[in-house]
C-alpha positions as CSV (number, residue, x, y, z in Angstrom):
1,M,70.4,-39.3,150.9
2,L,70.8,-43.0,150.9
3,E,67.6,-43.5,148.9
4,R,68.9,-40.9,146.3
5,E,72.1,-42.9,145.9
6,Q,70.2,-46.1,145.5
7,I,68.0,-44.5,142.8
8,L,71.1,-43.2,141.0
9,L,72.7,-46.6,141.3
10,I,69.6,-48.3,139.8
11,I,69.6,-45.7,137.0
12,Y,73.3,-46.3,136.4
13,F,72.9,-50.1,136.1
14,T,69.8,-49.7,134.0
15,V,71.7,-47.4,131.6
16,I,74.6,-49.9,131.5
17,I,72.2,-52.9,130.8
18,L,70.4,-50.9,128.1
19,F,73.7,-50.0,126.6
20,F,74.7,-53.7,126.4
21,I,71.3,-54.7,125.1
22,I,71.5,-52.1,122.3
23,F,75.1,-53.0,121.6
24,G,74.2,-56.6,121.4
25,I,71.3,-55.9,119.0
26,V,73.4,-53.7,116.8
27,F,76.2,-56.3,116.8
28,F,73.8,-59.1,116.0
29,I,72.2,-57.1,113.1
30,A,75.7,-56.2,111.8
31,F,76.8,-59.9,112.2
32,Q,73.7,-61.1,110.3
33,R,74.2,-58.6,107.5
34,R,77.8,-59.6,107.2
35,K,76.9,-63.3,107.3
36,N,74.1,-62.8,104.6
37,K,76.5,-60.8,102.5
38,L,79.1,-63.5,102.6
39,L,76.5,-66.2,101.9
40,L,75.3,-64.1,98.9
41,Q,78.8,-63.7,97.6
42,K,79.4,-67.4,98.0
43,L,76.2,-68.3,96.1
44,K,77.1,-65.8,93.3
45,A,80.6,-67.3,93.1
46,E,79.2,-70.8,92.9
47,Q,76.7,-69.7,90.2
48,R,79.5,-68.0,88.3
49,F,81.6,-71.2,88.6
50,E,78.7,-73.4,87.4
51,D,78.0,-71.0,84.5
52,E,81.7,-71.1,83.5
53,I,81.7,-74.9,83.7
54,F,78.5,-75.0,81.5
55,K,79.9,-72.4,79.1
56,S,83.1,-74.5,78.7
57,R,81.0,-77.6,78.1
58,I,79.0,-75.8,75.5
59,E,82.1,-74.5,73.8
60,I,83.5,-78.1,73.7
61,Q,80.1,-79.3,72.3
62,E,80.1,-76.6,69.7
63,Q,83.6,-77.4,68.6
64,A,82.7,-81.1,68.3
65,L,79.6,-80.2,66.2
66,K,81.8,-78.0,64.1
67,N,84.2,-80.8,63.5
68,V,81.4,-83.2,62.6
69,S,80.1,-80.5,60.2
70,W,83.4,-80.3,58.5
71,E,83.6,-84.1,58.2
72,L,80.2,-84.3,56.7
73,H,80.8,-81.4,54.2
74,D,84.4,-82.1,53.2
75,N,84.7,-85.9,53.4
76,I,81.3,-87.5,53.0
77,G,80.1,-84.6,50.8
78,Q,83.2,-85.1,48.6
79,L,82.6,-88.8,48.3
80,L,79.0,-88.3,47.3
81,S,80.0,-85.6,44.8
82,T,82.5,-88.1,43.3
83,A,79.7,-90.7,43.1
84,V,77.5,-88.3,41.2
85,M,80.3,-87.7,38.7
86,Q,80.9,-91.4,38.2
87,I,77.2,-92.0,37.7
88,N,77.2,-89.2,35.0
89,I,80.1,-90.8,33.3
90,M,78.4,-94.2,33.4
91,G,75.2,-92.7,31.9
92,T,76.9,-91.9,28.7
93,S,77.8,-95.5,27.9
94,I,74.7,-97.5,28.7
95,D,71.3,-98.0,27.0
96,K,68.3,-95.8,27.6
97,N,66.4,-98.1,30.0
98,S,69.5,-98.5,32.1
99,A,70.2,-94.8,31.9
100,D,66.7,-94.1,33.3
101,S,67.3,-96.4,36.2
102,L,70.7,-94.8,36.7
103,Q,69.2,-91.4,36.7
104,D,67.0,-92.4,39.7
105,V,70.1,-93.5,41.5
106,R,71.8,-90.2,40.6
107,N,68.8,-88.2,42.0
108,L,68.9,-90.2,45.2
109,V,72.6,-89.6,45.6
110,G,72.2,-85.9,44.7
111,D,69.4,-85.6,47.3
112,S,71.6,-87.3,49.9
113,L,74.4,-84.9,49.1
114,Q,72.1,-81.9,49.5
115,E,70.8,-83.3,52.8
116,I,74.4,-83.7,54.1
117,R,75.2,-80.1,53.2
118,N,72.0,-78.8,54.9
119,L,72.8,-80.9,58.0
120,S,76.4,-79.7,58.1
121,K,75.1,-76.1,58.2
122,T,72.8,-76.7,61.2
123,L,75.8,-78.2,63.1
124,N,78.3,-75.4,62.4
125,H,77.8,-72.5,64.8
126,E,79.8,-70.1,62.5
127,V,77.2,-70.7,59.7
128,I,74.4,-70.1,62.2
129,Q,76.0,-66.8,63.3
130,N,76.4,-65.7,59.7
131,V,72.8,-66.5,58.5
132,G,71.0,-65.7,61.8
133,L,68.5,-67.4,64.0
134,E,65.4,-67.0,61.8
135,K,67.1,-68.4,58.6
136,S,68.7,-71.3,60.6
137,I,65.3,-72.3,61.8
138,R,63.9,-72.1,58.3
139,V,66.7,-74.4,57.0
140,E,65.9,-76.9,59.7
141,L,62.2,-76.9,59.2
142,K,62.7,-77.1,55.4
143,R,64.8,-80.2,56.0
144,F,62.1,-81.8,58.1
145,K,59.5,-81.1,55.4
146,K,61.7,-82.5,52.6
147,L,62.3,-85.7,54.6
148,N,58.5,-86.1,55.3
149,F,59.1,-86.2,59.1
150,L,56.2,-83.9,59.8
151,T,54.5,-80.7,58.5
152,P,56.3,-77.6,59.9
153,T,55.1,-74.0,60.0
154,L,57.0,-70.8,60.9
155,E,55.4,-67.5,61.7
156,I,57.2,-64.2,62.4
157,K,55.5,-61.4,64.3
158,G,56.9,-57.9,64.9
159,E,60.0,-56.2,63.6
160,E,63.2,-58.4,63.8
161,S,65.7,-57.1,66.3
162,H,69.4,-57.6,66.6
163,I,70.5,-60.5,68.9
164,D,74.0,-61.1,70.2
165,P,75.5,-63.8,67.9
166,K,76.6,-65.9,70.9
167,D,73.1,-65.8,72.3
168,E,71.7,-66.8,68.9
169,I,73.7,-70.0,69.0
170,I,72.4,-70.9,72.5
171,L,68.8,-70.0,71.5
172,Y,69.1,-72.1,68.4
173,R,70.5,-75.1,70.3
174,I,67.6,-75.0,72.7
175,I,65.2,-75.0,69.7
176,Q,67.2,-77.7,68.0
177,E,67.0,-79.8,71.2
178,F,63.2,-79.5,71.1
179,F,63.1,-80.4,67.4
180,S,65.2,-83.5,68.1
181,N,62.9,-84.6,70.9
182,T,59.9,-84.1,68.7
183,I,61.4,-86.2,65.9
184,K,62.6,-88.9,68.2
185,H,59.7,-89.3,70.7
186,A,56.7,-87.2,70.0
187,E,55.2,-89.2,67.0
188,A,54.0,-85.8,65.9
189,S,52.5,-84.8,62.5
190,K,52.7,-81.0,63.0
191,L,55.4,-78.6,64.4
192,D,54.4,-75.0,64.7
193,V,57.1,-72.3,65.4
194,E,56.4,-68.7,66.2
195,L,58.8,-65.8,66.7
196,E,57.3,-62.7,68.2
197,Y,59.4,-59.5,68.5
198,T,58.5,-56.7,70.9
199,P,60.8,-53.8,71.9
200,E,61.8,-55.6,75.1
201,T,61.5,-59.3,74.3
202,L,61.8,-62.0,71.7
203,K,59.1,-64.6,72.4
204,I,59.8,-68.0,70.9
205,Q,56.9,-70.5,71.0
206,I,57.1,-74.0,69.6
207,Q,54.4,-76.6,69.7
208,D,53.9,-80.2,68.4
209,D,50.8,-82.3,68.3
210,G,52.5,-85.5,69.5
211,V,51.8,-87.9,72.3
212,G,53.0,-85.6,75.0
213,F,54.0,-86.8,78.5
214,D,53.4,-86.4,82.2
215,M,55.5,-83.4,83.4
216,K,56.2,-85.0,86.8
217,S,57.8,-88.0,85.1
218,V,60.4,-86.0,83.2
219,E,61.4,-83.3,85.8
220,A,64.9,-84.7,85.9
221,N,65.1,-85.3,82.1
222,S,68.6,-84.4,80.9
223,G,67.3,-82.8,77.7
224,L,64.9,-80.5,79.6
225,L,67.6,-79.7,82.2
226,N,70.0,-78.9,79.4
227,M,67.6,-76.5,77.8
228,K,66.9,-74.7,81.1
229,S,70.7,-74.4,81.8
230,R,71.2,-72.9,78.3
231,A,68.3,-70.5,78.8
232,S,69.7,-69.3,82.1
233,L,73.0,-68.4,80.4
234,V,71.3,-65.8,78.2
235,K,68.9,-64.6,80.9
236,A,66.0,-66.2,79.1
237,K,62.9,-67.5,80.8
238,L,61.9,-71.0,79.7
239,E,58.4,-72.6,80.1
240,Y,57.7,-76.2,79.2
241,K,54.2,-77.6,79.2
242,S,52.8,-81.0,78.2
243,E,50.1,-83.5,79.0
244,P,49.7,-87.1,77.7
245,G,48.0,-87.0,74.3
246,K,48.2,-83.2,74.0
247,G,51.6,-82.6,72.6
248,V,54.4,-80.3,74.0
249,L,54.6,-76.5,74.2
250,L,57.9,-74.7,74.7
251,T,57.9,-71.0,75.3
252,L,61.1,-68.9,75.5
253,Y,61.2,-65.3,76.6
254,Y,64.6,-63.7,75.6
255,P,65.3,-60.2,76.8
256,L,66.4,-58.0,73.9
257,K,69.4,-55.7,74.5
258,T,68.8,-52.1,73.8
C-alpha cells in the first residue's frame, strides 16, 4: 500500500513538473512572439518616420528647385529677352559689318535664353509631371548634346505604361543625379539610357564610358545614398556598378502598378 502511494506521489509530482515545464515553454514562446512583434512594430515605425523625414526633405528640395526654375524663367529669362530686343533695335542703325558681328552676339544671347528655358523645365517638378518621364529625359539629353558635354543616346523598349506622377518625379531626380555625376566627375564621352517596359516592371539602365571608380571607396557617398533613399520611397530596386576605367552602370527596377 505504501509503495502504491509513493508511486502515485511520484506520478503526481512528475505531472506537476511537466505542467510547469510546458507552461514555461508556452509562456516563453508567447513572450518571444510578443517581443518580436513589438520589435517589428518599432522598426516599421522608425522606417515610416525616416521615410516621412526624407519625403519632407524631398518636398522642400522640390519647392526650392521650383523657385529657382521660376527665377530663371521669369527674371533671367526676361532680362535676356530684353537684351535680344535691344540688339535687334541696334541692328537697324549700324553698318553691315557691325550688324554681322551683332548678329553673332544676338545668336549667342538667344541660345543662352533657350538654354535657361530648358534648364528651368528640368528643375520644375510640375513641368516634369505634365510632360512625363520619357520626354523629360529627352529634354535633358538634348541639352547635353547641344552643349557638347557628351554624346547621349536614348532607347525605349516595350509599351509605355502609366507611372504615378509623384513616382515619376523621384525616378527622374535619381536619373538627374546620375547625369550630374557623369557631367561633373566621369570625364565621359558617351551616355546611354535605356527604358524597358514589361507588364510588371520598368527597367531603367544608364551607362557612361567615363573613368569609373572603386565601389568600396564610395559606399558612403552622399549622392549614391541619396539615390538609394529615393529609390526605396517608390519601392524600386537600385543597382550601381563601376570599376576604375570602365565607367558606371546604374540599373533601376521600378514595379509598375496594375
